[in-house]
C-alpha positions as CSV (number, residue, x, y, z in Angstrom):
1,M,67.1,-109.8,-80.9
2,I,64.8,-107.0,-80.8
3,V,62.3,-106.4,-77.8
4,A,59.2,-104.1,-77.8
5,V,57.8,-103.3,-74.7
6,I,54.3,-101.9,-74.9
7,G,53.5,-99.5,-72.0
8,L,56.4,-97.3,-70.3
9,G,54.9,-96.9,-66.8
10,Y,56.0,-98.2,-63.5
11,I,56.7,-101.6,-64.9
12,G,57.2,-101.1,-68.5
13,L,60.1,-98.4,-68.4
14,P,62.1,-100.5,-65.7
15,T,61.7,-103.6,-67.7
16,A,62.8,-102.0,-71.1
17,A,65.8,-100.3,-69.4
18,L,66.9,-103.3,-67.7
19,I,66.8,-105.5,-70.8
20,A,68.4,-102.8,-72.7
21,S,71.2,-102.8,-70.2
22,K,72.1,-106.2,-71.2
23,G,73.1,-105.2,-74.7
24,I,69.6,-106.0,-76.1
25,K,67.8,-103.6,-78.6
26,V,64.6,-102.2,-77.0
27,V,61.9,-100.2,-78.6
28,G,59.7,-98.8,-75.9
29,V,56.0,-98.0,-77.1
30,D,53.6,-95.4,-75.4
31,V,50.7,-93.5,-76.4
32,N,52.0,-90.3,-74.3
33,Q,54.3,-88.2,-76.8
34,N,55.5,-86.6,-73.7
35,V,56.7,-89.8,-72.0
36,V,58.3,-90.9,-75.5
37,N,60.2,-87.5,-75.5
38,T,61.3,-87.6,-72.0
39,I,62.7,-91.1,-72.3
40,N,64.5,-90.3,-75.6
41,E,66.2,-87.5,-73.8
42,G,67.6,-90.2,-71.4
43,K,65.3,-88.9,-68.6
44,I,62.4,-90.5,-66.4
45,H,58.7,-89.4,-66.0
46,I,58.4,-91.4,-62.6
47,V,60.1,-91.5,-59.2
48,E,62.1,-94.8,-58.9
49,P,65.4,-95.1,-57.2
50,D,68.1,-95.9,-59.6
51,L,65.9,-95.8,-62.7
52,D,67.2,-92.7,-63.9
53,I,70.8,-94.0,-64.2
54,L,69.6,-97.1,-66.0
55,V,67.5,-95.2,-68.5
56,Q,70.3,-92.7,-69.1
57,S,72.9,-95.2,-69.8
58,S,70.6,-97.5,-72.0
59,V,69.6,-94.6,-74.0
60,Q,73.0,-93.2,-74.5
61,S,74.3,-96.8,-75.6
62,G,71.6,-96.7,-78.4
63,N,70.0,-99.9,-76.9
64,L,66.8,-98.2,-75.7
65,R,64.5,-95.7,-77.7
66,A,60.9,-94.8,-77.3
67,T,58.2,-94.1,-79.8
68,T,54.5,-94.2,-80.1
69,E,54.2,-96.6,-83.1
70,T,54.6,-100.3,-82.5
71,E,57.4,-101.8,-84.7
72,K,58.5,-105.3,-85.6
73,A,60.3,-107.2,-83.0
74,D,61.1,-110.7,-81.8
75,V,59.6,-110.3,-78.4
76,F,56.7,-108.2,-77.3
77,I,56.0,-107.6,-73.6
78,V,52.7,-106.0,-72.9
79,A,53.0,-103.8,-69.5
80,V,49.9,-101.8,-69.7
81,P,47.2,-100.8,-67.1
82,T,44.6,-103.2,-66.0
83,P,42.0,-100.9,-63.8
84,F,38.5,-101.8,-62.9
85,Q,35.4,-99.9,-63.9
86,G,31.9,-99.5,-62.7
87,D,31.0,-102.3,-60.2
88,H,34.6,-103.4,-59.9
89,E,34.3,-105.0,-63.4
90,P,37.9,-105.6,-65.0
91,D,38.7,-103.0,-67.6
92,L,40.8,-104.9,-70.3
93,S,40.6,-102.0,-73.1
94,Y,44.3,-101.3,-72.7
95,I,45.3,-104.9,-73.2
96,K,43.0,-105.0,-76.2
97,S,44.6,-101.7,-77.5
98,A,47.9,-103.3,-77.2
99,A,46.9,-106.4,-79.1
100,K,45.6,-104.3,-81.8
101,A,48.9,-102.4,-82.0
102,I,51.0,-105.6,-82.1
103,T,49.1,-107.6,-84.5
104,P,49.9,-105.8,-87.7
105,V,53.7,-106.3,-87.3
106,L,53.5,-110.0,-85.8
107,E,55.9,-112.5,-87.6
108,K,56.4,-116.2,-87.4
109,N,58.6,-117.2,-84.4
110,N,57.4,-114.2,-82.3
111,L,56.9,-114.3,-78.7
112,V,54.2,-112.2,-76.8
113,I,54.2,-111.8,-73.1
114,L,51.7,-110.1,-71.2
115,E,53.0,-108.9,-67.8
116,S,50.0,-106.8,-66.8
117,T,48.3,-108.2,-63.9
118,S,45.1,-109.7,-65.2
119,P,42.0,-111.7,-64.6
120,V,42.2,-115.5,-65.3
121,G,41.8,-116.2,-68.9
122,T,43.2,-112.8,-70.2
123,T,46.1,-114.1,-72.0
124,E,43.9,-116.3,-73.9
125,K,41.7,-113.3,-74.8
126,L,45.0,-111.5,-75.9
127,M,45.7,-114.4,-78.1
128,E,42.1,-114.3,-79.5
129,W,42.1,-110.7,-80.4
130,M,45.2,-111.1,-82.5
131,S,44.3,-114.3,-84.0
132,E,41.2,-112.8,-85.4
133,E,43.4,-110.1,-87.1
134,R,45.9,-112.5,-88.2
135,P,44.4,-115.9,-89.8
136,D,47.5,-116.4,-91.8
137,L,49.4,-117.0,-88.5
138,S,49.0,-120.1,-86.2
139,F,48.3,-119.4,-82.6
140,P,48.4,-122.0,-79.7
141,E,45.6,-123.5,-78.0
142,F,45.5,-123.8,-74.2
143,G,47.0,-126.7,-72.8
144,I,47.5,-128.6,-76.2
145,S,51.1,-128.9,-77.6
146,S,51.4,-128.1,-81.3
147,K,53.7,-126.2,-83.7
148,V,52.7,-122.6,-83.6
149,D,53.9,-119.4,-85.2
150,V,53.3,-117.1,-82.3
151,A,54.1,-118.0,-78.6
152,L,52.0,-116.4,-75.8
153,A,52.7,-116.4,-72.0
154,H,51.8,-114.5,-69.1
155,C,54.7,-113.5,-66.5
156,P,53.2,-111.1,-63.9
157,E,55.6,-108.5,-62.5
158,R,56.1,-109.1,-58.6
159,V,58.0,-106.1,-57.6
160,L,57.7,-103.5,-54.8
161,P,57.5,-99.7,-55.9
162,G,60.7,-98.3,-54.5
163,N,62.7,-101.4,-55.2
164,V,61.8,-102.2,-58.8
165,V,65.2,-102.1,-60.3
166,R,66.7,-104.7,-58.0
167,E,63.5,-107.0,-57.7
168,L,63.1,-107.2,-61.4
169,V,66.3,-109.1,-61.4
170,E,66.2,-110.9,-58.0
171,N,62.6,-111.9,-57.5
172,D,61.6,-115.4,-58.7
173,R,59.3,-115.0,-61.8
174,I,56.0,-117.3,-62.5
175,I,55.9,-117.8,-66.3
176,G,52.6,-119.3,-67.5
177,G,52.3,-120.3,-71.1
178,I,49.2,-121.2,-73.1
179,T,51.2,-124.2,-73.6
180,T,54.1,-125.7,-71.8
181,K,56.5,-124.8,-75.1
182,C,55.3,-121.3,-74.8
183,A,56.3,-121.3,-71.3
184,E,59.6,-122.6,-71.9
185,K,60.3,-120.0,-74.8
186,A,59.3,-117.4,-72.4
187,R,61.7,-118.8,-69.7
188,E,64.6,-118.7,-72.2
189,F,64.0,-115.2,-72.7
190,Y,63.7,-114.2,-69.0
191,N,66.9,-115.9,-68.2
192,I,68.7,-113.4,-70.3
193,F,68.3,-110.9,-67.5
194,I,67.0,-112.5,-64.5
195,K,69.2,-114.0,-61.7
196,A,66.2,-115.6,-59.8
197,D,64.2,-118.7,-60.7
198,C,61.7,-118.7,-63.5
199,L,58.9,-121.2,-62.5
200,I,56.8,-122.8,-65.2
201,T,53.2,-123.3,-65.2
202,D,50.0,-122.6,-67.7
203,S,48.8,-119.1,-68.1
204,R,45.8,-119.4,-65.9
205,T,47.5,-120.4,-63.0
206,A,50.2,-117.6,-63.5
207,E,47.3,-115.1,-63.7
208,L,45.8,-116.2,-60.6
209,S,49.1,-116.5,-58.7
210,K,49.5,-112.8,-58.9
211,L,46.0,-112.2,-57.9
212,V,46.3,-114.4,-55.0
213,E,49.5,-112.9,-53.8
214,N,48.1,-109.3,-53.6
215,S,44.7,-110.6,-52.1
216,F,46.8,-112.4,-49.4
217,R,48.4,-109.1,-48.5
218,D,45.1,-107.1,-48.7
219,V,43.3,-109.5,-46.2
220,N,46.2,-109.3,-43.9
221,I,46.1,-105.5,-44.0
222,A,42.3,-105.7,-43.4
223,F,42.9,-107.5,-40.3
224,A,45.2,-104.5,-39.0
225,N,42.8,-102.1,-40.2
226,E,39.9,-103.7,-38.3
227,L,41.9,-103.9,-35.2
228,S,42.7,-100.1,-35.5
229,L,38.7,-99.6,-35.6
230,I,38.3,-102.1,-32.5
231,C,41.0,-100.2,-30.6
232,D,39.5,-97.0,-31.4
233,K,36.3,-98.0,-29.9
234,L,37.8,-99.5,-26.8
235,N,40.3,-96.4,-26.6
236,L,43.5,-98.6,-26.8
237,N,46.6,-97.7,-28.8
238,V,46.6,-100.0,-31.7
239,W,50.2,-99.5,-32.5
240,E,51.2,-100.8,-29.1
241,L,48.6,-103.6,-29.0
242,I,50.2,-104.9,-32.4
243,K,53.8,-104.5,-31.1
244,F,53.1,-106.7,-28.1
245,A,50.9,-109.3,-30.2
246,N,54.1,-109.6,-32.6
247,H,56.1,-110.8,-29.8
248,H,54.4,-114.1,-30.3
249,P,56.7,-116.5,-32.3
250,R,54.0,-117.2,-34.8
251,V,52.2,-113.8,-35.2
252,N,53.2,-111.1,-37.5
253,I,50.4,-108.6,-37.8
254,L,50.9,-105.8,-40.4
255,Q,50.5,-102.1,-39.5
256,P,47.4,-100.4,-40.2
257,G,46.8,-97.3,-42.2
258,P,44.3,-94.9,-43.9
259,G,43.3,-97.6,-46.5
260,V,45.0,-99.7,-49.3
261,G,46.3,-98.1,-52.6
262,G,48.3,-98.9,-55.6
263,H,47.2,-100.6,-58.8
264,C,47.9,-104.1,-57.4
265,V,46.7,-104.7,-53.8
266,A,43.6,-102.4,-54.1
267,V,42.5,-103.9,-57.4
268,D,43.6,-107.4,-58.0
269,P,41.4,-108.9,-55.3
270,W,38.4,-107.7,-57.3
271,F,39.4,-109.7,-60.3
272,I,39.1,-112.8,-58.0
273,V,35.6,-111.6,-56.8
274,N,34.6,-111.0,-60.2
275,S,35.6,-114.4,-61.4
276,A,34.2,-116.2,-58.4
277,P,31.7,-114.1,-56.5
278,D,30.0,-116.8,-54.5
279,E,33.4,-118.2,-53.2
280,A,35.5,-115.3,-52.6
281,K,33.7,-114.2,-49.6
282,L,36.7,-113.4,-47.3
283,I,38.6,-111.6,-50.1
284,K,35.5,-109.4,-50.7
285,L,35.1,-108.6,-47.1
286,A,38.7,-107.6,-46.8
287,R,38.3,-105.3,-49.6
288,L,35.3,-103.6,-48.2
289,V,37.0,-103.1,-44.8
290,N,40.1,-101.5,-46.5
291,D,37.9,-99.3,-48.8
292,E,36.0,-98.1,-45.7
293,K,38.9,-97.0,-43.8
294,P,39.3,-93.5,-45.4
295,N,35.8,-92.8,-44.0
296,F,37.2,-93.6,-40.4
297,V,40.0,-91.1,-41.1
298,I,37.5,-88.5,-42.1
299,K,35.5,-89.2,-38.8
300,K,38.7,-88.6,-36.9
301,I,39.3,-85.2,-38.6
302,K,35.8,-84.1,-37.7
303,Q,36.6,-85.2,-34.0
304,A,39.8,-83.3,-34.0
305,V,38.3,-80.0,-35.3
306,S,35.5,-80.4,-32.6
307,N,38.1,-80.0,-30.0
308,I,39.1,-76.6,-31.3
309,S,37.2,-73.6,-30.2
310,K,36.9,-72.2,-33.7
311,D,34.8,-72.8,-36.7
312,V,36.2,-75.0,-39.3
313,S,36.3,-72.0,-41.6
314,K,39.0,-70.3,-39.7
315,L,41.2,-73.2,-39.4
316,S,43.9,-74.3,-41.7
317,I,44.8,-78.3,-42.1
318,A,48.1,-79.7,-43.4
319,C,47.8,-83.2,-45.3
320,L,51.1,-85.0,-45.2
321,G,51.6,-87.3,-48.2
322,L,49.5,-88.1,-51.2
323,S,51.0,-91.2,-52.7
324,F,49.8,-95.0,-51.9
325,K,53.1,-95.9,-50.0
326,P,56.1,-94.2,-48.7
327,D,58.7,-92.4,-50.8
328,I,57.5,-92.9,-54.3
329,D,55.3,-90.5,-56.5
330,D,52.6,-93.2,-57.4
331,L,49.0,-91.8,-56.7
332,R,47.2,-94.7,-58.3
333,E,44.3,-95.8,-56.0
334,S,45.9,-94.0,-53.2
335,P,43.7,-93.5,-50.0
336,A,45.7,-90.5,-49.1
337,L,44.8,-88.8,-52.1
338,E,41.2,-89.6,-51.8
339,I,41.2,-88.6,-48.2
340,A,42.8,-85.2,-49.0
341,K,40.2,-84.6,-51.7
342,Q,37.5,-85.1,-49.2
343,V,39.4,-82.8,-46.9
344,S,39.3,-80.0,-49.4
345,E,35.7,-80.0,-49.3
346,M,35.2,-79.9,-45.5
347,G,35.5,-76.0,-45.4
348,F,39.0,-75.4,-44.0
349,V,40.1,-71.8,-45.0
350,K,43.4,-73.4,-46.2
351,Q,44.6,-76.7,-47.0
352,Y,48.4,-77.3,-47.2
353,I,49.6,-80.6,-49.0
354,V,53.1,-81.8,-48.5
355,E,54.0,-84.5,-51.1
356,P,57.9,-84.4,-51.6
357,N,57.7,-86.8,-54.6
358,I,55.4,-84.6,-57.0
359,K,56.1,-81.3,-58.5
360,D,52.6,-80.1,-59.2
361,L,49.3,-79.9,-57.4
362,P,46.9,-82.7,-58.7
363,V,44.2,-81.2,-60.9
364,E,41.7,-82.3,-58.3
365,F,42.2,-79.7,-56.0
366,N,41.2,-76.1,-56.0
367,P,44.3,-74.0,-56.1
368,Q,42.5,-71.3,-54.2
369,I,41.9,-73.4,-51.2
370,T,44.8,-75.9,-51.5
371,E,48.6,-75.3,-51.8
372,L,51.5,-77.8,-52.5
373,V,54.1,-76.7,-50.0
374,E,57.3,-77.7,-48.2
375,L,57.0,-79.5,-44.8
376,E,58.3,-76.5,-42.9
377,E,55.6,-74.3,-44.0
378,A,52.8,-76.7,-43.5
379,L,54.0,-77.3,-39.9
380,A,54.2,-73.5,-39.4
381,L,50.9,-72.5,-40.8
382,S,48.5,-75.4,-40.0
383,D,46.1,-75.8,-37.1
384,V,45.3,-79.6,-37.8
385,L,47.9,-81.7,-39.0
386,L,47.0,-85.0,-40.9
387,L,49.8,-87.5,-41.5
388,L,48.6,-90.0,-44.5
389,V,51.8,-91.3,-45.6
390,D,55.1,-92.2,-43.6
391,H,57.5,-90.5,-46.2
392,L,61.2,-90.6,-44.8
393,P,61.0,-86.7,-44.1
394,F,57.9,-87.1,-42.0
395,K,59.6,-89.6,-39.8
396,E,62.1,-86.9,-38.7
397,I,59.6,-84.1,-37.7
398,N,60.5,-82.4,-34.5
399,L,57.8,-83.3,-32.3
400,S,58.0,-80.0,-30.5
401,L,56.6,-78.4,-33.6
402,L,53.3,-80.2,-33.1
403,S,52.6,-78.4,-29.8
404,G,49.1,-76.7,-29.7
405,K,47.9,-78.7,-32.9
406,Q,45.4,-81.4,-33.3
407,V,47.2,-84.2,-34.9
408,I,45.7,-87.2,-36.8
409,D,48.4,-89.9,-37.5
410,T,47.2,-92.5,-39.7
411,R,50.6,-94.4,-39.8
412,G,51.8,-94.4,-36.1
413,T,54.7,-92.4,-37.1
414,L,53.9,-89.4,-34.7
415,V,51.2,-90.2,-32.2
416,G,49.0,-92.5,-34.0
417,I,45.2,-93.0,-34.0
């Protein structure tokens, strides 16, 4: 068996390395030559615990290699981005490009699996794009069982950044086929390297399942974020409030933050809203609450500055964290990054950014104003301290070092807001 993984990012690379670790030949495909070169050297281009060891051993064994050109394979896994564009319209251009790359090398008995989180009906669109280019091959029709040359299924990833390697193996998978036979063929493949249950359904249900999972979390985070706004107005400590409320045996309120980030939770609910705008009222409202939270943080920064008897042009600020969640390097849809960008335009004489999981300052920042520094330097030089991500090093800050500073803590790690 040969497996081709299209897209070597936060999901594609761990998936490719995991499959290769089972003794299967895997060809990873990515449009970025630097990513390809890095992987072929047995190294990784993202931060994910234990992934470096897995990739190194898979490359050294000869079971994993990377390339920019799609090659023939028995199984194709599509793990490319699915962002939104314009007015939260799904952008399927990466999936369409993957389809065009796969189509010329398709053969009879191939299995194509879409892992990218997608709006309902996307797996069928992937099939249509391929069938248009390959009339010599027979493709399945949704819900109709018949003998086909190419099987298609959707199996969305359900992993948590920071725990990807373990959860790829241990988390249950939802496998939705264009037909039941397609789903069964995909399940046979996943059973090679997954220990958890592989549950079969149709592709549309599998697509919506992933969107619903992330929307559920988004709605619950919105409740916590709205509580933080209410507590701010009533001059109460939201962290203490939630702690007490969670002592109820049937209450489990999540923790508020500066917003919601990541490719999944911050994006997927919009796919549901786009598909059913009149019905998805609560899901849309939760998205709006969470998208508005960074503006609340900016307001708190302005209040903190007003408490100092100096003009903002003579003050420095330290922003702790840019990633969308703790202890990873993923900046996709990160509210911390968006807030830090707005801070860079507020007129501070200097902005110090501490992000222990990246090596270079993002290009959005002016290096004459903004510096990427170590935590100790930021604590020593800043007048205002803004904690945006609760990375492990930030939880260990000596609180005596905060004396005399205006502190805005969006995570409840230091003093809370």
